[in-house]
LUMKOL-509928 format. One record per residue (C-alpha): residue number from 1; x, y, z. Coordinates in Angstrom, 2 decimals. Last residue first. Layout:
# LUMKOL-509928
(NUM; (X; Y; Z));
...
This chain:
# LUMKOL-509928
(281; (3.36; 74.10; 17.28));
(280; (3.81; 71.04; 19.49));
(279; (7.54; 71.71; 19.91));
(278; (9.40; 68.54; 20.93));
(277; (9.31; 66.09; 23.83));
(276; (7.19; 63.63; 21.89));
(275; (7.18; 64.67; 18.20));
(274; (4.04; 66.60; 17.42));
(273; (1.68; 65.63; 14.61));
(272; (-0.99; 67.49; 16.65));
(271; (-3.48; 64.66; 16.08));
(270; (-0.87; 62.12; 17.17));
(269; (0.00; 59.70; 14.41));
(268; (-0.68; 55.99; 14.37));
(267; (1.51; 53.37; 12.68));
(266; (0.91; 50.88; 9.85));
(265; (0.75; 53.36; 6.96));
(264; (4.17; 54.76; 7.91));
(263; (5.78; 51.31; 7.54));
(262; (5.95; 48.77; 10.38));
(261; (7.86; 47.07; 8.96));
(260; (10.77; 48.18; 6.78));
(259; (13.12; 48.13; 9.76));
(258; (15.43; 45.69; 7.91));
(257; (15.05; 43.12; 10.70));
(256; (11.25; 43.60; 10.70));
(255; (11.10; 43.37; 6.90));
(254; (13.08; 40.13; 6.88));
(253; (10.92; 38.51; 9.56));
(252; (7.74; 39.45; 7.72));
(251; (9.00; 38.06; 4.42));
(250; (10.01; 34.79; 6.15));
(249; (6.56; 34.53; 7.73));
(248; (4.93; 35.02; 4.32));
(247; (7.13; 32.31; 2.78));
(246; (6.27; 29.91; 5.59));
(245; (2.56; 30.63; 5.17));
(244; (2.68; 30.00; 1.43));
(243; (4.54; 26.73; 1.95));
(242; (1.96; 25.62; 4.50));
(241; (-0.86; 26.77; 2.27));
(240; (0.08; 24.29; -0.41));
(239; (-3.33; 23.73; -1.98));
(238; (-5.56; 20.88; -3.15));
(237; (-3.13; 18.31; -1.78));
(236; (-4.53; 14.81; -2.26));
(235; (-4.43; 12.70; 0.91));
(234; (-4.71; 9.13; -0.40));
(233; (-0.99; 8.47; -0.72));
(232; (-0.16; 9.73; 2.78));
(231; (1.89; 12.85; 3.44));
(230; (4.21; 13.39; 6.39));
(229; (5.07; 16.10; 8.92));
(228; (3.63; 18.66; 6.47));
(227; (0.20; 19.46; 7.85));
(226; (-0.86; 22.75; 6.25));
(225; (-1.02; 21.47; 2.69));
(224; (-4.72; 22.30; 2.31));
(223; (-5.72; 18.67; 1.71));
(222; (-3.72; 17.49; 4.72));
(221; (-4.91; 20.24; 7.08));
(220; (-8.50; 19.43; 6.15));
(219; (-8.15; 15.77; 7.07));
(218; (-9.98; 14.04; 4.26));
(217; (-13.43; 12.51; 3.85));
(216; (-15.29; 11.00; 0.91));
(215; (-18.88; 9.95; 0.41));
(214; (-21.13; 7.13; -0.80));
(213; (-18.07; 5.09; -1.71));
(212; (-17.56; 4.31; -5.41));
(211; (-14.57; 6.67; -5.53));
(210; (-12.82; 4.01; -3.44));
(209; (-10.83; 3.59; -0.20));
(208; (-8.03; 5.86; 1.03));
(207; (-10.58; 7.77; 3.02));
(206; (-14.06; 6.64; 2.07));
(205; (-17.38; 7.34; 3.74));
(204; (-19.84; 4.47; 3.30));
(203; (-23.54; 5.26; 3.50));
(202; (-25.75; 2.65; 5.20));
(201; (-27.44; -0.38; 3.61));
(200; (-24.30; -2.46; 3.30));
(199; (-23.53; -4.71; 0.31));
(198; (-22.69; -2.29; -2.50));
(197; (-20.51; -0.02; -0.43));
(196; (-18.73; -3.07; 0.98));
(195; (-17.93; -4.29; -2.55));
(194; (-16.59; -0.91; -3.64));
(193; (-14.42; -0.66; -0.54));
(192; (-13.07; -4.15; -1.25));
(191; (-12.26; -3.31; -4.88));
(190; (-10.44; -0.16; -3.79));
(189; (-8.23; -1.95; -1.28));
(188; (-8.49; -0.61; 2.30));
(187; (-7.08; 2.57; 3.82));
(186; (-10.07; 3.81; 5.80));
(185; (-13.73; 2.91; 5.35));
(184; (-15.88; 5.24; 7.47));
(183; (-19.35; 3.93; 8.27));
(182; (-22.77; 5.55; 8.31));
(181; (-25.98; 5.58; 10.38));
(180; (-24.65; 2.97; 12.83));
(179; (-27.49; 0.76; 14.09));
(178; (-25.93; -2.52; 15.20));
(177; (-26.71; -4.09; 11.81));
(176; (-24.67; -1.40; 10.07));
(175; (-21.70; -1.82; 12.39));
(174; (-21.80; -5.60; 12.09));
(173; (-22.03; -5.46; 8.30));
(172; (-19.00; -3.19; 8.05));
(171; (-16.97; -5.36; 10.43));
(170; (-18.02; -8.49; 8.53));
(169; (-16.74; -6.94; 5.32));
(168; (-13.48; -6.05; 7.04));
(167; (-13.04; -9.62; 8.24));
(166; (-13.80; -10.95; 4.76));
(165; (-11.02; -8.86; 3.28));
(164; (-8.44; -10.35; 5.65));
(163; (-8.03; -13.36; 3.32));
(162; (-6.30; -11.19; 0.74));
(161; (-5.94; -7.54; 1.67));
(160; (-8.29; -6.01; 4.21));
(159; (-6.03; -3.37; 5.80));
(158; (-3.44; -1.07; 4.24));
(157; (-0.75; -0.32; 6.80));
(156; (-0.41; 2.56; 9.25));
(155; (1.89; 0.68; 11.62));
(154; (2.20; -2.68; 13.37));
(153; (-1.54; -3.30; 13.23));
(152; (-1.79; -3.73; 17.01));
(151; (0.20; -0.52; 17.51));
(150; (-2.00; 1.36; 15.05));
(149; (-5.19; 0.39; 16.87));
(148; (-6.25; 4.01; 17.50));
(147; (-5.60; 4.65; 13.82));
(146; (-8.37; 2.30; 12.65));
(145; (-7.32; 1.02; 9.24));
(144; (-10.37; -0.83; 8.00));
(143; (-13.36; 0.25; 10.06));
(142; (-14.99; 3.40; 11.45));
(141; (-18.62; 3.52; 12.65));
(140; (-20.73; 6.69; 12.82));
(139; (-23.01; 6.57; 15.82));
(138; (-26.24; 8.37; 16.72));
(137; (-26.79; 8.62; 20.49));
(136; (-30.45; 8.19; 21.41));
(135; (-30.32; 5.31; 23.85));
(134; (-30.71; 2.44; 21.39));
(133; (-28.03; 4.07; 19.26));
(132; (-25.62; 3.89; 22.17));
(131; (-26.26; 0.29; 23.17));
(130; (-26.29; -0.89; 19.56));
(129; (-22.94; 0.79; 18.91));
(128; (-21.54; -0.74; 22.11));
(127; (-22.65; -4.25; 21.16));
(126; (-21.25; -3.84; 17.66));
(125; (-17.88; -2.53; 18.86));
(124; (-15.79; -5.66; 18.39));
(123; (-17.60; -6.50; 15.15));
(122; (-16.86; -3.09; 13.69));
(121; (-14.29; -0.82; 15.28));
(120; (-13.44; 2.85; 15.71));
(119; (-16.25; 4.95; 17.17));
(118; (-17.65; 8.21; 15.83));
(117; (-20.09; 10.45; 17.68));
(116; (-23.27; 12.13; 16.52));
(115; (-25.24; 15.38; 16.36));
(114; (-22.69; 17.54; 18.16));
(113; (-23.88; 20.11; 20.71));
(112; (-20.44; 20.23; 22.29));
(111; (-21.20; 19.79; 26.00));
(110; (-24.26; 17.54; 25.84));
(109; (-23.00; 15.45; 22.93));
(108; (-19.57; 14.88; 24.45));
(107; (-21.06; 14.10; 27.88));
(106; (-23.45; 11.59; 26.36));
(105; (-20.54; 9.98; 24.53));
(104; (-18.61; 9.65; 27.79));
(103; (-21.38; 7.97; 29.78));
(102; (-22.54; 5.91; 26.82));
(101; (-19.06; 4.57; 26.08));
(100; (-18.44; 3.67; 29.72));
(99; (-21.78; 1.85; 29.85));
(98; (-21.20; 0.07; 26.54));
(97; (-17.84; -1.38; 27.58));
(96; (-14.18; -0.74; 28.24));
(95; (-13.57; 0.45; 24.67));
(94; (-15.30; 3.83; 25.06));
(93; (-12.93; 6.40; 26.59));
(92; (-9.58; 4.66; 26.12));
(91; (-8.88; 6.06; 22.67));
(90; (-10.83; 9.18; 21.80));
(89; (-14.50; 9.34; 20.73));
(88; (-14.51; 11.31; 17.51));
(87; (-17.05; 14.11; 17.19));
(86; (-19.59; 14.38; 14.37));
(85; (-21.09; 17.69; 13.24));
(84; (-23.70; 17.60; 10.48));
(83; (-23.16; 20.59; 8.21));
(82; (-25.52; 23.56; 7.95));
(81; (-24.75; 26.36; 10.39));
(80; (-21.29; 25.64; 11.73));
(79; (-18.63; 27.95; 13.21));
(78; (-19.59; 27.85; 16.88));
(77; (-19.86; 24.07; 16.72));
(76; (-16.22; 23.86; 15.69));
(75; (-15.03; 25.56; 18.88));
(74; (-17.24; 23.46; 21.12));
(73; (-15.95; 20.30; 19.45));
(72; (-12.37; 21.46; 19.92));
(71; (-12.83; 21.75; 23.68));
(70; (-14.87; 18.54; 23.87));
(69; (-12.25; 16.57; 21.97));
(68; (-9.47; 17.88; 24.20));
(67; (-11.47; 17.08; 27.34));
(66; (-12.01; 13.52; 26.11));
(65; (-8.26; 13.06; 25.77));
(64; (-5.94; 12.58; 22.79));
(63; (-2.75; 10.67; 23.61));
(62; (-3.55; 7.74; 21.31));
(61; (-3.99; 9.85; 18.18));
(60; (-0.36; 9.47; 17.17));
(59; (3.01; 11.24; 17.51));
(58; (1.38; 14.24; 19.24));
(57; (2.09; 17.69; 17.80));
(56; (-0.99; 19.34; 19.29));
(55; (-2.61; 20.74; 16.15));
(54; (-2.33; 18.03; 13.48));
(53; (-1.27; 15.05; 15.59));
(52; (-3.75; 15.41; 18.43));
(51; (-6.35; 16.94; 16.13));
(50; (-6.39; 13.57; 14.33));
(49; (-8.94; 12.83; 17.05));
(48; (-11.39; 14.11; 14.49));
(47; (-13.98; 16.85; 14.83));
(46; (-15.76; 15.62; 11.74));
(45; (-17.74; 17.98; 9.55));
(44; (-20.39; 16.26; 7.47));
(43; (-22.35; 17.63; 4.51));
(42; (-19.60; 20.02; 3.47));
(41; (-19.34; 23.07; 1.21));
(40; (-20.96; 25.87; 3.19));
(39; (-19.50; 24.50; 6.46));
(38; (-15.86; 24.27; 5.34));
(37; (-14.78; 27.87; 5.85));
(36; (-16.82; 28.52; 8.99));
(35; (-15.46; 25.34; 10.57));
(34; (-11.94; 26.51; 9.72));
(33; (-12.47; 29.75; 11.63));
(32; (-14.09; 27.96; 14.61));
(31; (-11.34; 25.41; 15.13));
(30; (-10.83; 21.64; 14.86));
(29; (-12.24; 20.74; 11.45));
(28; (-12.32; 17.48; 9.51));
(27; (-13.83; 17.18; 6.07));
(26; (-16.81; 15.42; 4.51));
(25; (-18.60; 15.72; 1.17));
(24; (-21.34; 13.13; 0.68));
(23; (-21.64; 11.71; -2.83));
(22; (-24.91; 12.44; -4.66));
(21; (-27.16; 9.43; -3.99));
(20; (-26.32; 5.77; -3.37));
(19; (-27.08; 6.19; 0.36));
(18; (-28.06; 9.81; 1.00));
(17; (-30.92; 8.78; 3.28));
(16; (-28.43; 7.88; 6.02));
(15; (-27.11; 11.45; 5.92));
(14; (-30.57; 12.98; 6.40));
(13; (-31.28; 10.43; 9.15));
(12; (-28.05; 11.57; 10.91));
(11; (-29.21; 15.21; 10.76));
(10; (-28.31; 18.18; 8.55));
(9; (-28.39; 21.57; 10.21));
(8; (-30.97; 24.13; 9.11));
(7; (-32.39; 25.07; 12.51));
(6; (-29.12; 24.83; 14.41));
(5; (-29.44; 23.63; 18.02));
(4; (-27.29; 20.60; 17.28));
(3; (-30.13; 18.16; 17.89));
(2; (-32.08; 19.95; 15.18));
(1; (-34.82; 22.54; 15.72));
């Protein structure tokens, strides 16, 4: 049985072995119903700290707590059978040092049943990644644009342009050498993402990176058109469910005000068909 408790679930070694093979399909999920929808189609399901913005209305991921990630991780776990589940470690719960990271990551794994955690950072997190992987906690690294460092970056800007490219390469190499089984490359130039994919031995998961990456990930609410606060260049909309939902809600509101809903087929009749207070005959 796998670390997730699911007999057929993919494992971190399975994902690592997919380097340079058929691209890995990855999406986020935060609830049981969505997990059930994505599981048959995905290799990795990430319970991302993007949940703070997508479901909780936070302005960034910085306000997400460990308890929030555990709650959503439990929900997603209930909806998965095949995909590898990874849970984001939220800001402030792993940066202090390896011991803090291990304590909180171990709690996440124990309480959610996830197979791995994700940390933002490359060179700065190499010691922590090595500490965790050496103690049985698989780690997915995340470099390039790391949303938890948005204030340091001065916004959600493309990372790794010009002379900064070498820093991103070193981040990728550091994460791989520390034992990460895969690495997310977010919002970096296409040529840089391609180069990193060629030079590191672990699968690269692109988001705003390159089709040459070993896999791709999107926030599910972005690709379904459910999150409409803003839209980034790399988040292709495969549907506009938000618009469909708004139209359906408007139809419902109109029918309620016009007393067209509920209709006769939506209400229950007494077996005697009697009107309350009237003749039952």
